N, C-alpha and C positions, 0 to 999 in steps of 0.2 A: 801369666798374671792377668789380672782382672783389670780392664782398661778404665773401670771407674774407680779402681783404688787410689787413695792418695800416692804411694810411692809410686805408681805407674804415671799419674799426672806430673809429679816432680822430675821424674825421670825425664819425661818428655819434654818438659820446660828446658831443663838444663842442656839436653842434648841437641834441641834445636837453636838454642842462644850460642853453645859452643862450637857446634859443627855444622849448621847448615851451610855457611859460606863455604865450606871445604866440599860439599858433597856435589860432584859434578855428573854423576852417572845418571842414567835415567831408563825408565822399563824398556821404552823404544830401543835404546842403544843395545840394550841386553839382547833385545829379541833379534837385533840385526848382526850382533856379534858372532864370532867365531864359537863354535862349541866350547864351554866352560872347562877350563884346567884349574887343577889345584893351585898352581903358581897365580892364579888370577887373585886369589885371597890376598896375596903377600904385595901385590902391586901399588895397592894404597898406601900401606904402611912404607914400602920402601921410597915411594915417592915423595911421600912426607918427609923421611929422613934427607932425602936430597934436598927439599926444600930447606930443611935446617940449616944446610951449609950456605944458604944463601941469605939468611936472614941476620938482623942486627939484633942479637941476644940481649935482654934486658938484664942488668946485672944482678937484679932481685932473684931471676930465675937460675941463674950461677950459683947465688948464695944459698938457694933451697936445695939445689942439685949438690952442693957440696956436702951434706949431710949423709949421702948414699953410698955404696961401696963403689960406684964408677960414674965419677961426676959427669964426664964429658959425654959418656952415652946416656945419661939421665937428661942432659941438656938437648942431645940430639933427638931423643925420642919426644920429649915433651914440647921443645920450642915450638913445632908448627901449629900446635894446639891453643897456645896461650893467647888469650884476648882479654884485654881490660887489666883488671887487679892483679897483682903479683905477689899478694901476701901467700903464706904457706896454704892457707886453708883454701883461698880461690886457684890455686894451681892443683893441690890435691883435686879440688873439685873436677877441674878442666882435664886432669889425668884420666882420674876415673871414668868420666863421661867419654873419653877418647877411646879407652879400653873398651867400654860396651860396645863403640861402633865398630869397633876392630872385630871383636867376637861376632857381632852379628852380620858383619861382612864375610867372615869366614865361614859361619854358619851356613849364610846363603849359598855361597859356591861350593861348600861340601854336598848341600842339598842337590844342587843343579847337576854336579859331576855325578852323583849316585843315581839319579835319575835318567842318565844318559844311556841308550841304549848299547853303546860302545863299551861301557864300563864292566869289566867281569863281576861275577856274584860275590866272588873272595873279598873283592876291593869295596863294594857296596856296603857290606857287613862292617868294615873298619870305618867307611865315612858314615854310616848309619849309628855307631859308636860315639864319634866325635861329634856329631849333632846333639845326641843325647848329653853328653858332656858340656858341649856350648850352652844349651839349653839351662844346666845346672849354674854355669858360670854366669849367664845374663842375669839369673835371678840374685845369685850373690852380689852381683856388681851394682843392682838396682838398689839392694838393700842397703850396701856401701855408700851409696850417693846420698840415700837418705840418712844415714848416721852422720856422714860428712855434714851435711847441712845442720845438724843439730849440736855437730861436733863432738860426737859420741866415738872416740878414736878406737876404744875397746872392740865396739862392733865392727868399725871398718876394718882393721887389722884382722878380725876373725874372719869376716867375709872375704877378704882379699886373699887370704890364705886358704880358703875353700876354694875360690876361683882358679888359685895356682894347681891344687890338686886335679882340679878337672882339666886344665892345661895339659897337666902331665901324664895324665890318664889316656888322653889322645895320643900324645907322643909315643907313648908306650905301645899303643896298638898300632902305630905306623913303624916300629922298629922291629916289628915281628917279620914273619914270612909275606902276609898279605900286605901290609904296609910297603915293603920292598917292592911287590908286584906293581903298587899304586903309583910308587915313586917311577918305577920304570916304566909305566903306563904313560906317564905325563912327559917324560924325556926332557924335562926341565930342571934347572938348578935349584929353583925354588920349590920347595916341599912343605908339607904340613910340619914338619919338624922346625922349620925355620920361622913359622907363623907363630907355632908354640913358643918357640923361645924367646921371640920379640914380646909377647904377651907376658909371660912368665917375668920378663925383665921388667916389664910397663909396671906389674902387681907388685913385685919386689920394691921397686923405686917408691911406689905409693905407700907400701908399709913402714919404709924406712922414713918417709918424711913425714907419715901420720905419727910413728913413734918418737922421732927424735926432735920434731918440731912443733907439731899441730899439739899433741898432746901436752907439753911442756908450756907451750904459750897459752892454752886455754886454762892450764892450771894456775899460772901467773896473771890471767886475765887479759892478755895481749896476743894477737895473733899475728903481729909483725917480727921479721928478724930484725934485732940491734946489732949494727954493725961494729 
């Protein structure tokens, strides 16, 4: 993505305002850490889910998540990222931004694992495929963020659906023999499958919120839930 494009600038502003205080890792820490593993990509999202259980949940978030097919999971995944306004559009915006950051983290870890001398070529191939899928997903999510800012729910849903397809393609790659080898190589419970599963859930919730709340509220000229 062109760093000078309006979409890139908008994404940068949203990500910084929504997620900066959540980001604790540094380049120095990464250099001093043990060799990267696939499971490292899930650690951040798992930590966020743990944080959710310790938060005082805003009733407005519960109201927004009530339109999804799994309200409790929706609250669990989104709550750690909610800052400020809790109207449907704001929550959708924060959710997409959080998902964007998740994908960037997953892509970064997959790239580092692929470059490790101890990673077999067959596994590198799968990881490289996933990096390409994640690149496609981040492009879709950036466009979804821009669309959300102008309340273009049709584009939001189209781009989120495209991102889900990318996650599922990565997941499918890890279900084959090469993927099984990768999971065995890491020797940990957290796998690329779990990463993609969480991201698919996040994207699914975003589409449901967009379709059932934001689009209707926009049509009515109102972006707030009326209880």
